[in-house]
mmCIF file of the N, C-alpha and C atoms, coordinates in Angstrom:
data_MODEL
# 
_entry.id   MODEL 
# 
loop_
_atom_site.group_PDB 
_atom_site.id 
_atom_site.type_symbol 
_atom_site.label_atom_id 
_atom_site.label_alt_id 
_atom_site.label_comp_id 
_atom_site.label_asym_id 
_atom_site.label_entity_id 
_atom_site.label_seq_id 
_atom_site.pdbx_PDB_ins_code 
_atom_site.Cartn_x 
_atom_site.Cartn_y 
_atom_site.Cartn_z 
_atom_site.occupancy 
_atom_site.B_iso_or_equiv 
_atom_site.pdbx_formal_charge 
_atom_site.auth_seq_id 
_atom_site.auth_comp_id 
_atom_site.auth_asym_id 
_atom_site.auth_atom_id 
_atom_site.pdbx_PDB_model_num 
ATOM 1   N N  . MET A 1 1  ? 25.452 215.693 182.868 1.00 0.00 ? 1  MET A N  1 
ATOM 2   C CA . MET A 1 1  ? 26.806 215.201 182.745 1.00 0.00 ? 1  MET A CA 1 
ATOM 3   C C  . MET A 1 1  ? 27.702 215.813 183.830 1.00 0.00 ? 1  MET A C  1 
ATOM 4   N N  . VAL A 1 2  ? 27.298 216.963 184.366 1.00 0.00 ? 2  VAL A N  1 
ATOM 5   C CA . VAL A 1 2  ? 28.085 217.576 185.443 1.00 0.00 ? 2  VAL A CA 1 
ATOM 6   C C  . VAL A 1 2  ? 28.218 216.623 186.619 1.00 0.00 ? 2  VAL A C  1 
ATOM 7   N N  . SER A 1 3  ? 27.127 215.989 187.004 1.00 0.00 ? 3  SER A N  1 
ATOM 8   C CA . SER A 1 3  ? 27.189 215.083 188.158 1.00 0.00 ? 3  SER A CA 1 
ATOM 9   C C  . SER A 1 3  ? 28.076 213.880 187.871 1.00 0.00 ? 3  SER A C  1 
ATOM 10  N N  . VAL A 1 4  ? 28.094 213.398 186.639 1.00 0.00 ? 4  VAL A N  1 
ATOM 11  C CA . VAL A 1 4  ? 28.959 212.266 186.275 1.00 0.00 ? 4  VAL A CA 1 
ATOM 12  C C  . VAL A 1 4  ? 30.426 212.663 186.438 1.00 0.00 ? 4  VAL A C  1 
ATOM 13  N N  . ILE A 1 5  ? 30.764 213.835 185.953 1.00 0.00 ? 5  ILE A N  1 
ATOM 14  C CA . ILE A 1 5  ? 32.148 214.315 186.067 1.00 0.00 ? 5  ILE A CA 1 
ATOM 15  C C  . ILE A 1 5  ? 32.523 214.473 187.532 1.00 0.00 ? 5  ILE A C  1 
ATOM 16  N N  . LEU A 1 6  ? 31.669 215.125 188.308 1.00 0.00 ? 6  LEU A N  1 
ATOM 17  C CA . LEU A 1 6  ? 31.966 215.357 189.718 1.00 0.00 ? 6  LEU A CA 1 
ATOM 18  C C  . LEU A 1 6  ? 32.023 214.058 190.508 1.00 0.00 ? 6  LEU A C  1 
ATOM 19  N N  . ASP A 1 7  ? 31.119 213.131 190.215 1.00 0.00 ? 7  ASP A N  1 
ATOM 20  C CA . ASP A 1 7  ? 31.156 211.826 190.886 1.00 0.00 ? 7  ASP A CA 1 
ATOM 21  C C  . ASP A 1 7  ? 32.467 211.102 190.606 1.00 0.00 ? 7  ASP A C  1 
ATOM 22  N N  . ASN A 1 8  ? 32.908 211.148 189.375 1.00 0.00 ? 8  ASN A N  1 
ATOM 23  C CA . ASN A 1 8  ? 34.170 210.493 189.014 1.00 0.00 ? 8  ASN A CA 1 
ATOM 24  C C  . ASN A 1 8  ? 35.362 211.146 189.698 1.00 0.00 ? 8  ASN A C  1 
ATOM 25  N N  . LEU A 1 9  ? 35.393 212.458 189.724 1.00 0.00 ? 9  LEU A N  1 
ATOM 26  C CA . LEU A 1 9  ? 36.483 213.161 190.407 1.00 0.00 ? 9  LEU A CA 1 
ATOM 27  C C  . LEU A 1 9  ? 36.464 212.857 191.900 1.00 0.00 ? 9  LEU A C  1 
ATOM 28  N N  . ALA A 1 10 ? 35.280 212.842 192.489 1.00 0.00 ? 10 ALA A N  1 
ATOM 29  C CA . ALA A 1 10 ? 35.156 212.551 193.917 1.00 0.00 ? 10 ALA A CA 1 
ATOM 30  C C  . ALA A 1 10 ? 35.597 211.125 194.235 1.00 0.00 ? 10 ALA A C  1 
ATOM 31  N N  . ALA A 1 11 ? 35.435 210.232 193.276 1.00 0.00 ? 11 ALA A N  1 
ATOM 32  C CA . ALA A 1 11 ? 35.845 208.841 193.465 1.00 0.00 ? 11 ALA A CA 1 
ATOM 33  C C  . ALA A 1 11 ? 37.340 208.638 193.236 1.00 0.00 ? 11 ALA A C  1 
ATOM 34  N N  . GLY A 1 12 ? 38.026 209.715 192.874 1.00 0.00 ? 12 GLY A N  1 
ATOM 35  C CA . GLY A 1 12 ? 39.476 209.634 192.709 1.00 0.00 ? 12 GLY A CA 1 
ATOM 36  C C  . GLY A 1 12 ? 39.958 209.448 191.283 1.00 0.00 ? 12 GLY A C  1 
ATOM 37  N N  . GLU A 1 13 ? 39.040 209.484 190.334 1.00 0.00 ? 13 GLU A N  1 
ATOM 38  C CA . GLU A 1 13 ? 39.452 209.363 188.936 1.00 0.00 ? 13 GLU A CA 1 
ATOM 39  C C  . GLU A 1 13 ? 40.199 210.623 188.505 1.00 0.00 ? 13 GLU A C  1 
ATOM 40  N N  . THR A 1 14 ? 41.151 210.449 187.638 1.00 0.00 ? 14 THR A N  1 
ATOM 41  C CA . THR A 1 14 ? 41.875 211.598 187.097 1.00 0.00 ? 14 THR A CA 1 
ATOM 42  C C  . THR A 1 14 ? 41.100 212.163 185.917 1.00 0.00 ? 14 THR A C  1 
ATOM 43  N N  . PRO A 1 15 ? 41.304 213.441 185.627 1.00 0.00 ? 15 PRO A N  1 
ATOM 44  C CA . PRO A 1 15 ? 40.644 214.001 184.445 1.00 0.00 ? 15 PRO A CA 1 
ATOM 45  C C  . PRO A 1 15 ? 40.968 213.205 183.176 1.00 0.00 ? 15 PRO A C  1 
ATOM 46  N N  . GLN A 1 16 ? 42.196 212.747 183.046 1.00 0.00 ? 16 GLN A N  1 
ATOM 47  C CA . GLN A 1 16 ? 42.572 211.978 181.860 1.00 0.00 ? 16 GLN A CA 1 
ATOM 48  C C  . GLN A 1 16 ? 41.765 210.689 181.755 1.00 0.00 ? 16 GLN A C  1 
ATOM 49  N N  . ARG A 1 17 ? 41.589 210.018 182.876 1.00 0.00 ? 17 ARG A N  1 
ATOM 50  C CA . ARG A 1 17 ? 40.814 208.765 182.881 1.00 0.00 ? 17 ARG A CA 1 
ATOM 51  C C  . ARG A 1 17 ? 39.346 209.042 182.548 1.00 0.00 ? 17 ARG A C  1 
ATOM 52  N N  . ILE A 1 18 ? 38.806 210.137 183.034 1.00 0.00 ? 18 ILE A N  1 
ATOM 53  C CA . ILE A 1 18 ? 37.429 210.501 182.714 1.00 0.00 ? 18 ILE A CA 1 
ATOM 54  C C  . ILE A 1 18 ? 37.287 210.755 181.220 1.00 0.00 ? 18 ILE A C  1 
ATOM 55  N N  . LEU A 1 19 ? 38.250 211.461 180.650 1.00 0.00 ? 19 LEU A N  1 
ATOM 56  C CA . LEU A 1 19 ? 38.211 211.736 179.215 1.00 0.00 ? 19 LEU A CA 1 
ATOM 57  C C  . LEU A 1 19 ? 38.300 210.451 178.398 1.00 0.00 ? 19 LEU A C  1 
ATOM 58  N N  . GLU A 1 20 ? 39.066 209.498 178.891 1.00 0.00 ? 20 GLU A N  1 
ATOM 59  C CA . GLU A 1 20 ? 39.169 208.209 178.197 1.00 0.00 ? 20 GLU A CA 1 
ATOM 60  C C  . GLU A 1 20 ? 37.854 207.430 178.304 1.00 0.00 ? 20 GLU A C  1 
ATOM 61  N N  . SER A 1 21 ? 37.192 207.531 179.443 1.00 0.00 ? 21 SER A N  1 
ATOM 62  C CA . SER A 1 21 ? 35.940 206.802 179.655 1.00 0.00 ? 21 SER A CA 1 
ATOM 63  C C  . SER A 1 21 ? 34.765 207.430 178.921 1.00 0.00 ? 21 SER A C  1 
ATOM 64  N N  . TYR A 1 22 ? 34.822 208.741 178.727 1.00 0.00 ? 22 TYR A N  1 
ATOM 65  C CA . TYR A 1 22 ? 33.746 209.478 178.068 1.00 0.00 ? 22 TYR A CA 1 
ATOM 66  C C  . TYR A 1 22 ? 34.343 210.270 176.907 1.00 0.00 ? 22 TYR A C  1 
ATOM 67  N N  . PRO A 1 23 ? 34.533 209.624 175.760 1.00 0.00 ? 23 PRO A N  1 
ATOM 68  C CA . PRO A 1 23 ? 35.247 210.261 174.645 1.00 0.00 ? 23 PRO A CA 1 
ATOM 69  C C  . PRO A 1 23 ? 34.589 211.517 174.072 1.00 0.00 ? 23 PRO A C  1 
ATOM 70  N N  . THR A 1 24 ? 33.321 211.740 174.371 1.00 0.00 ? 24 THR A N  1 
ATOM 71  C CA . THR A 1 24 ? 32.689 212.965 173.853 1.00 0.00 ? 24 THR A CA 1 
ATOM 72  C C  . THR A 1 24 ? 33.047 214.189 174.693 1.00 0.00 ? 24 THR A C  1 
ATOM 73  N N  . LEU A 1 25 ? 33.613 213.967 175.877 1.00 0.00 ? 25 LEU A N  1 
ATOM 74  C CA . LEU A 1 25 ? 34.006 215.087 176.737 1.00 0.00 ? 25 LEU A CA 1 
ATOM 75  C C  . LEU A 1 25 ? 35.341 215.667 176.301 1.00 0.00 ? 25 LEU A C  1 
ATOM 76  N N  . GLN A 1 26 ? 35.523 216.923 176.651 1.00 0.00 ? 26 GLN A N  1 
ATOM 77  C CA . GLN A 1 26 ? 36.799 217.610 176.425 1.00 0.00 ? 26 GLN A CA 1 
ATOM 78  C C  . GLN A 1 26 ? 37.278 218.171 177.757 1.00 0.00 ? 26 GLN A C  1 
ATOM 79  N N  . GLU A 1 27 ? 38.538 218.538 177.813 1.00 0.00 ? 27 GLU A N  1 
ATOM 80  C CA . GLU A 1 27 ? 39.113 219.062 179.066 1.00 0.00 ? 27 GLU A CA 1 
ATOM 81  C C  . GLU A 1 27 ? 38.313 220.241 179.602 1.00 0.00 ? 27 GLU A C  1 
ATOM 82  N N  . GLN A 1 28 ? 37.852 221.103 178.717 1.00 0.00 ? 28 GLN A N  1 
ATOM 83  C CA . GLN A 1 28 ? 37.103 222.280 179.174 1.00 0.00 ? 28 GLN A CA 1 
ATOM 84  C C  . GLN A 1 28 ? 35.764 221.886 179.791 1.00 0.00 ? 28 GLN A C  1 
ATOM 85  N N  . ASP A 1 29 ? 35.236 220.716 179.458 1.00 0.00 ? 29 ASP A N  1 
ATOM 86  C CA . ASP A 1 29 ? 34.003 220.243 180.090 1.00 0.00 ? 29 ASP A CA 1 
ATOM 87  C C  . ASP A 1 29 ? 34.241 219.930 181.562 1.00 0.00 ? 29 ASP A C  1 
ATOM 88  N N  . ILE A 1 30 ? 35.382 219.343 181.871 1.00 0.00 ? 30 ILE A N  1 
ATOM 89  C CA . ILE A 1 30 ? 35.715 219.039 183.261 1.00 0.00 ? 30 ILE A CA 1 
ATOM 90  C C  . ILE A 1 30 ? 35.915 220.331 184.036 1.00 0.00 ? 30 ILE A C  1 
ATOM 91  N N  . GLN A 1 31 ? 36.601 221.284 183.443 1.00 0.00 ? 31 GLN A N  1 
ATOM 92  C CA . GLN A 1 31 ? 36.807 222.578 184.095 1.00 0.00 ? 31 GLN A CA 1 
ATOM 93  C C  . GLN A 1 31 ? 35.477 223.289 184.317 1.00 0.00 ? 31 GLN A C  1 
ATOM 94  N N  . ALA A 1 32 ? 34.585 223.213 183.337 1.00 0.00 ? 32 ALA A N  1 
ATOM 95  C CA . ALA A 1 32 ? 33.273 223.850 183.474 1.00 0.00 ? 32 ALA A CA 1 
ATOM 96  C C  . ALA A 1 32 ? 32.469 223.204 184.599 1.00 0.00 ? 32 ALA A C  1 
ATOM 97  N N  . ALA A 1 33 ? 32.558 221.883 184.733 1.00 0.00 ? 33 ALA A N  1 
ATOM 98  C CA . ALA A 1 33 ? 31.848 221.195 185.812 1.00 0.00 ? 33 ALA A CA 1 
ATOM 99  C C  . ALA A 1 33 ? 32.374 221.629 187.170 1.00 0.00 ? 33 ALA A C  1 
ATOM 100 N N  . LEU A 1 34 ? 33.681 221.770 187.288 1.00 0.00 ? 34 LEU A N  1 
ATOM 101 C CA . LEU A 1 34 ? 34.272 222.230 188.549 1.00 0.00 ? 34 LEU A CA 1 
ATOM 102 C C  . LEU A 1 34 ? 33.869 223.672 188.856 1.00 0.00 ? 34 LEU A C  1 
ATOM 103 N N  . SER A 1 35 ? 33.860 224.508 187.859 1.00 0.00 ? 35 SER A N  1 
ATOM 104 C CA . SER A 1 35 ? 33.445 225.898 188.053 1.00 0.00 ? 35 SER A CA 1 
ATOM 105 C C  . SER A 1 35 ? 31.989 225.976 188.485 1.00 0.00 ? 35 SER A C  1 
ATOM 106 N N  . TYR A 1 36 ? 31.145 225.170 187.876 1.00 0.00 ? 36 TYR A N  1 
ATOM 107 C CA . TYR A 1 36 ? 29.735 225.125 188.245 1.00 0.00 ? 36 TYR A CA 1 
ATOM 108 C C  . TYR A 1 36 ? 29.569 224.658 189.687 1.00 0.00 ? 36 TYR A C  1 
ATOM 109 N N  . ALA A 1 37 ? 30.295 223.607 190.065 1.00 0.00 ? 37 ALA A N  1 
ATOM 110 C CA . ALA A 1 37 ? 30.212 223.084 191.432 1.00 0.00 ? 37 ALA A CA 1 
ATOM 111 C C  . ALA A 1 37 ? 30.664 224.137 192.436 1.00 0.00 ? 37 ALA A C  1 
ATOM 112 N N  . ALA A 1 38 ? 31.723 224.858 192.118 1.00 0.00 ? 38 ALA A N  1 
ATOM 113 C CA . ALA A 1 38 ? 32.209 225.904 193.014 1.00 0.00 ? 38 ALA A CA 1 
ATOM 114 C C  . ALA A 1 38 ? 31.161 226.997 193.182 1.00 0.00 ? 38 ALA A C  1 
ATOM 115 N N  . GLU A 1 39 ? 30.523 227.360 192.099 1.00 0.00 ? 39 GLU A N  1 
ATOM 116 C CA . GLU A 1 39 ? 29.484 228.392 192.166 1.00 0.00 ? 39 GLU A CA 1 
ATOM 117 C C  . GLU A 1 39 ? 28.303 227.926 193.011 1.00 0.00 ? 39 GLU A C  1 
ATOM 118 N N  . MET A 1 40 ? 27.899 226.683 192.850 1.00 0.00 ? 40 MET A N  1 
ATOM 119 C CA . MET A 1 40 ? 26.773 226.144 193.611 1.00 0.00 ? 40 MET A CA 1 
ATOM 120 C C  . MET A 1 40 ? 27.107 225.983 195.090 1.00 0.00 ? 40 MET A C  1 
ATOM 121 N N  . ALA A 1 41 ? 28.377 225.824 195.417 1.00 0.00 ? 41 ALA A N  1 
ATOM 122 C CA . ALA A 1 41 ? 28.791 225.618 196.804 1.00 0.00 ? 41 ALA A CA 1 
ATOM 123 C C  . ALA A 1 41 ? 28.871 226.930 197.588 1.00 0.00 ? 41 ALA A C  1 
ATOM 124 N N  . ARG A 1 42 ? 28.873 228.048 196.886 1.00 0.00 ? 42 ARG A N  1 
ATOM 125 C CA . ARG A 1 42 ? 28.928 229.332 197.582 1.00 0.00 ? 42 ARG A CA 1 
ATOM 126 C C  . ARG A 1 42 ? 27.622 229.550 198.331 1.00 0.00 ? 42 ARG A C  1 
ATOM 127 N N  . GLU A 1 43 ? 27.753 229.958 199.566 1.00 0.00 ? 43 GLU A N  1 
ATOM 128 C CA . GLU A 1 43 ? 26.559 230.233 200.356 1.00 0.00 ? 43 GLU A CA 1 
ATOM 129 C C  . GLU A 1 43 ? 26.194 231.694 200.173 1.00 0.00 ? 43 GLU A C  1 
ATOM 130 N N  . ARG A 1 44 ? 25.079 231.903 199.552 1.00 0.00 ? 44 ARG A N  1 
ATOM 131 C CA . ARG A 1 44 ? 24.624 233.261 199.294 1.00 0.00 ? 44 ARG A CA 1 
ATOM 132 C C  . ARG A 1 44 ? 23.180 233.399 199.725 1.00 0.00 ? 44 ARG A C  1 
ATOM 133 N N  . ILE A 1 45 ? 22.850 234.600 200.093 1.00 0.00 ? 45 ILE A N  1 
ATOM 134 C CA . ILE A 1 45 ? 21.456 234.933 200.370 1.00 0.00 ? 45 ILE A CA 1 
ATOM 135 C C  . ILE A 1 45 ? 21.001 235.819 199.226 1.00 0.00 ? 45 ILE A C  1 
ATOM 136 N N  . VAL A 1 46 ? 19.968 235.393 198.584 1.00 0.00 ? 46 VAL A N  1 
ATOM 137 C CA . VAL A 1 46 ? 19.446 236.145 197.459 1.00 0.00 ? 46 VAL A CA 1 
ATOM 138 C C  . VAL A 1 46 ? 18.079 236.680 197.842 1.00 0.00 ? 46 VAL A C  1 
ATOM 139 N N  . ASP A 1 47 ? 17.952 237.990 197.858 1.00 0.00 ? 47 ASP A N  1 
ATOM 140 C CA . ASP A 1 47 ? 16.663 238.612 198.159 1.00 0.00 ? 47 ASP A CA 1 
ATOM 141 C C  . ASP A 1 47 ? 15.788 238.522 196.923 1.00 0.00 ? 47 ASP A C  1 
ATOM 142 N N  . LEU A 1 48 ? 14.614 237.973 197.123 1.00 0.00 ? 48 LEU A N  1 
ATOM 143 C CA . LEU A 1 48 ? 13.652 237.882 196.018 1.00 0.00 ? 48 LEU A CA 1 
ATOM 144 C C  . LEU A 1 48 ? 12.688 239.050 196.116 1.00 0.00 ? 48 LEU A C  1 
ATOM 145 N N  . PRO A 1 49 ? 12.323 239.594 194.978 1.00 0.00 ? 49 PRO A N  1 
ATOM 146 C CA . PRO A 1 49 ? 11.365 240.707 195.009 1.00 0.00 ? 49 PRO A CA 1 
ATOM 147 C C  . PRO A 1 49 ? 10.012 240.217 195.500 1.00 0.00 ? 49 PRO A C  1 
ATOM 148 N N  . GLU A 1 50 ? 9.345  241.063 196.239 1.00 0.00 ? 50 GLU A N  1 
ATOM 149 C CA . GLU A 1 50 ? 8.010  240.711 196.710 1.00 0.00 ? 50 GLU A CA 1 
ATOM 150 C C  . GLU A 1 50 ? 7.038  240.863 195.552 1.00 0.00 ? 50 GLU A C  1 
ATOM 151 N N  . VAL A 1 51 ? 6.123  239.915 195.487 1.00 0.00 ? 51 VAL A N  1 
ATOM 152 C CA . VAL A 1 51 ? 5.123  239.940 194.429 1.00 0.00 ? 51 VAL A CA 1 
ATOM 153 C C  . VAL A 1 51 ? 3.838  240.496 195.010 1.00 0.00 ? 51 VAL A C  1 
ATOM 154 N N  . ALA A 1 52 ? 3.307  241.513 194.342 1.00 0.00 ? 52 ALA A N  1 
ATOM 155 C CA . ALA A 1 52 ? 2.043  242.109 194.780 1.00 0.00 ? 52 ALA A CA 1 
ATOM 156 C C  . ALA A 1 52 ? 0.911  241.113 194.580 1.00 0.00 ? 52 ALA A C  1 
ATOM 157 N N  . ALA A 1 53 ? 0.098  240.956 195.604 1.00 0.00 ? 53 ALA A N  1 
ATOM 158 C CA . ALA A 1 53 ? -1.001 239.973 195.528 1.00 0.00 ? 53 ALA A CA 1 
ATOM 159 C C  . ALA A 1 53 ? -2.211 240.532 194.844 1.00 0.00 ? 53 ALA A C  1 
# 
């Protein structure tokens, strides 16, 4: 559902219109989708532990 929210926002829909189109959503769902997108957009380097063979 995150991608649906983000696609709608990117297409210019307002949060209110999204809530009207998807009645099971709540305002905090839209905020959570935006927070998730922001986190995914951060460029980070994550060092992975080496696994002993």
